[in-house]
C-alpha positions in Angstrom: 159.8 55.5 145.7 163.3 55.2 144.4 165.0 55.7 147.8 167.7 53.3 148.9 169.0 53.0 152.5 171.7 51.0 154.2 172.2 50.9 158.0 173.6 48.7 160.8 170.1 48.4 162.4 166.6 49.2 161.0 163.3 48.9 162.9 159.9 49.4 161.3 156.7 50.0 163.1 153.7 49.0 160.9 151.1 50.7 163.2 152.7 54.1 163.0 154.4 53.8 159.6 157.7 55.0 161.0 161.1 53.6 160.5 164.1 54.0 162.8 167.7 53.4 161.6 170.8 53.4 163.8 174.4 53.3 162.8 176.4 54.2 159.6 173.3 55.3 157.7 173.5 56.0 154.0 170.3 57.2 152.3 170.3 57.7 148.5 167.5 59.9 147.1 166.0 59.3 143.7 167.9 62.3 142.3 171.3 60.9 143.5 171.7 63.1 146.6 173.3 61.1 149.4 172.6 61.6 153.1 174.8 60.1 155.8 173.7 60.1 159.5 174.1 58.3 162.8 170.4 58.0 163.6 167.3 58.4 161.5 163.6 58.4 162.4 161.4 58.8 159.3 158.0 58.0 157.9 157.8 55.0 155.6 157.7 57.3 152.5 160.7 59.4 153.7 158.5 62.5 153.7 158.9 63.5 157.4 161.7 62.6 159.8 164.6 63.5 162.0 168.3 62.9 161.5 171.2 63.3 163.9 174.9 63.9 163.0 174.3 64.2 159.3 176.2 65.0 156.1 174.6 65.6 152.7 176.5 65.3 149.4 174.5 66.5 146.3 175.1 65.5 142.7 176.9 68.8 142.0 179.4 68.4 144.9 177.6 70.9 147.2 178.0 69.7 150.7 176.0 70.2 153.9 176.8 68.9 157.4 174.8 69.5 160.6 174.3 68.4 164.2 170.7 67.5 163.5 168.1 67.9 160.8 164.4 67.6 160.1 162.6 66.7 156.8 159.2 68.2 156.5 156.5 67.3 154.0 158.9 65.5 151.7 159.9 68.8 150.4 161.8 70.9 153.0 164.8 70.2 155.1 165.8 72.2 158.2 169.4 71.7 159.5 170.6 72.9 162.9 174.1 74.2 163.3 174.9 73.5 159.7 177.9 74.0 157.4 177.5 74.7 153.6 180.3 74.5 151.0 180.9 73.6 147.4 184.6 72.9 147.9 185.9 69.4 147.8 188.1 68.4 150.7 191.9 68.6 150.1 193.1 65.2 148.9 196.4 65.5 150.8 195.0 66.9 154.0 191.2 66.2 154.3 191.3 67.3 158.0 191.9 70.9 157.0 188.9 73.2 156.5 187.8 73.8 152.9 188.8 76.9 151.0 185.5 78.5 151.9 182.4 77.5 153.9 179.4 79.1 155.5 178.4 78.0 159.0 174.9 78.9 160.1 172.5 78.3 163.0 169.8 77.1 160.6 170.1 75.9 157.0 166.7 75.7 155.4 166.3 74.0 152.0 162.9 74.9 150.5 161.9 72.3 148.0 159.1 74.5 146.5 161.1 77.6 145.9 164.3 75.5 145.3 166.4 77.7 147.6 168.8 77.3 150.5 168.4 79.9 153.3 171.2 80.3 155.8 170.2 82.1 159.0 172.7 83.8 161.4 175.6 82.7 159.2 179.3 83.5 159.1 181.5 83.2 156.0 184.8 81.5 156.6 187.9 81.5 154.4 190.5 78.8 155.2 188.7 78.2 158.5 188.9 81.9 159.6 185.6 83.8 159.9 185.7 87.0 157.7 182.0 88.1 157.6 178.8 87.7 159.6 175.7 87.4 157.4 172.3 87.6 159.2 170.4 85.9 156.3 171.6 84.5 153.0 169.5 82.8 150.4 171.0 80.9 147.4 169.5 78.6 144.8 169.7 74.9 145.7 171.6 72.3 143.6 168.6 71.5 141.4 168.4 75.0 139.9 170.1 75.6 136.5 169.3 79.4 136.2 168.3 81.7 138.9 169.3 85.2 139.9 171.6 85.3 142.9 175.1 85.3 144.2 177.6 82.9 142.6 180.6 81.2 144.4 183.3 83.6 145.5 186.7 83.7 143.7 190.0 84.9 145.1 192.9 86.7 143.5 196.3 87.9 144.7 198.7 90.3 143.0 202.0 91.8 144.0 200.7 95.4 143.7 197.2 95.1 145.0 197.4 92.2 147.5 194.6 89.8 148.2 191.2 90.2 146.6 187.8 88.5 147.0 185.1 88.7 144.3 181.5 87.7 145.0 179.7 87.9 141.6 175.9 88.3 141.3 174.1 86.6 138.4 170.9 88.2 137.1 168.6 86.0 134.8 167.2 88.3 132.1 165.1 85.5 130.5 164.1 82.0 131.6 164.7 80.7 128.0 
């Protein structure tokens, strides 16, 4: 189905149609999204499964990381204790937190609506929490035009000090 996977060890059970992979897993989806995990238990068509200690890099540099995750129906992904950001790690100090990130108890990517829903989330700037957000829903990386909040931008001036702008984009027409 266009999926590619590399792992240290892979076991396949023909009776149940399940595959288990352990150690340094890299799974490349047909669209180019890369998933990295420590352990993976998935059906042979990659539609349903569980992942532990995972990181997801999308084609537009959106990044997710989580303690565990579950893929449901080949369409939805539920991440537990996840982190979401579109910032690249600092080249000089990759151990530092990104410019901004959102940490959430649950990150739910809905493949039908093409949205990412963050539940019980907190917005962090330079690793410092600045806002608690009970629920936030943003378009996923496959969406080209959809109403919603855009990525925040920061400014700083001598007279006004530090500023944070969170723009909202409204689609008037789908054309």
